[in-house]
C-alpha positions in Angstrom: 0.0 0.0 0.0 1.3 3.5 -0.9 2.0 5.9 1.9 0.6 9.3 1.5 2.5 12.5 2.4 0.9 14.8 4.9 0.5 18.4 3.6 2.6 20.8 5.6 2.0 24.5 5.9 3.8 27.4 7.6 2.2 29.4 10.4 2.2 33.1 9.8 2.8 33.8 13.5 5.7 31.4 14.6 6.8 30.5 11.1 7.0 26.8 12.0 6.0 24.1 9.5 3.1 22.0 10.8 0.5 19.6 9.4 -2.3 21.3 7.6 -4.9 19.8 9.9 -3.3 21.3 13.0 -3.7 24.9 11.7 -6.5 27.4 11.2 -6.9 28.7 7.7 -7.9 32.3 6.9 -9.3 32.6 3.4 -9.5 35.7 1.1 -12.4 35.1 -1.3 -12.3 37.5 -4.2 -15.4 38.1 -6.3 -15.5 40.2 -9.4 -18.6 42.0 -8.1 -17.4 43.0 -4.7 -14.3 43.6 -2.6 -12.2 40.8 -1.2 -13.8 39.3 1.9 -12.1 37.2 4.5 -13.4 34.2 6.3 -12.2 31.6 8.8 -12.0 28.1 7.2 -11.8 25.3 9.8 -12.4 22.6 7.1 -9.5 23.8 4.8 -11.6 23.2 1.7 -13.0 26.7 0.8 -11.8 28.2 -2.4 -9.6 31.2 -2.3 -6.2 32.4 -1.2 -5.3 31.0 2.2 -3.0 31.7 5.1 -2.4 29.5 8.1 -2.2 30.2 11.8 -1.6 27.9 14.8 -4.6 27.6 17.2 -2.8 29.4 20.0 -3.0 33.0 21.3 0.8 33.3 21.2 0.9 32.7 17.5 -2.1 35.0 17.0 -0.4 37.8 18.9 2.8 37.3 16.9 1.0 37.3 13.5 -1.0 40.4 14.5 2.1 42.2 15.7 4.3 41.2 12.7 1.5 41.6 10.2 1.9 38.1 9.0 -1.6 37.8 7.5 -1.2 41.1 5.6 2.1 39.9 4.2 0.5 36.6 3.1 -2.4 38.2 1.3 -0.6 41.3 0.1 -3.2 43.7 1.4 -4.7 45.0 4.7 -6.8 42.6 6.7 -9.9 44.1 8.4 -10.0 44.2 12.2 -13.1 42.0 12.1 -11.0 39.1 11.0 -8.7 39.6 13.9 -11.7 39.9 16.3 -13.2 36.6 15.0 -9.8 34.9 15.3 -9.2 36.0 18.9 -12.8 35.1 19.8 -12.4 31.5 18.4 -9.0 31.1 20.0 -10.1 32.2 23.4 -13.1 29.8 23.2 -10.8 26.9 22.5 -12.1 24.5 19.8 -14.1 25.9 16.9 
C-alpha cells in the first residue's frame, strides 16, 4: 500500500511548518462583483487564497504584531477578521 504524504503549511505567527490539519486557515475570497472578503475556514476546503495560523493565542499575537496575514495576502486585513480569530482562539475549539 502506498504511503501518502501529509501536507505541511507554515504558520504566519511562529513560522513553523506543521501539518495542515493542525492549523486554522484564513481565506480571502475574491469576487468580481465585490471587494475581497475574509473568512475563517476550519475545514480547509473553501476556495480562495489561504494563510495558516496555529490555534494558540501566542501565534495569533505574533501574527498580528508582525502583520503576517497582511504579508501573506498582500493587502490589509480588516480588524473584524482579527476579532473573529481572537474570539475563536479564546473559546478553545471551533
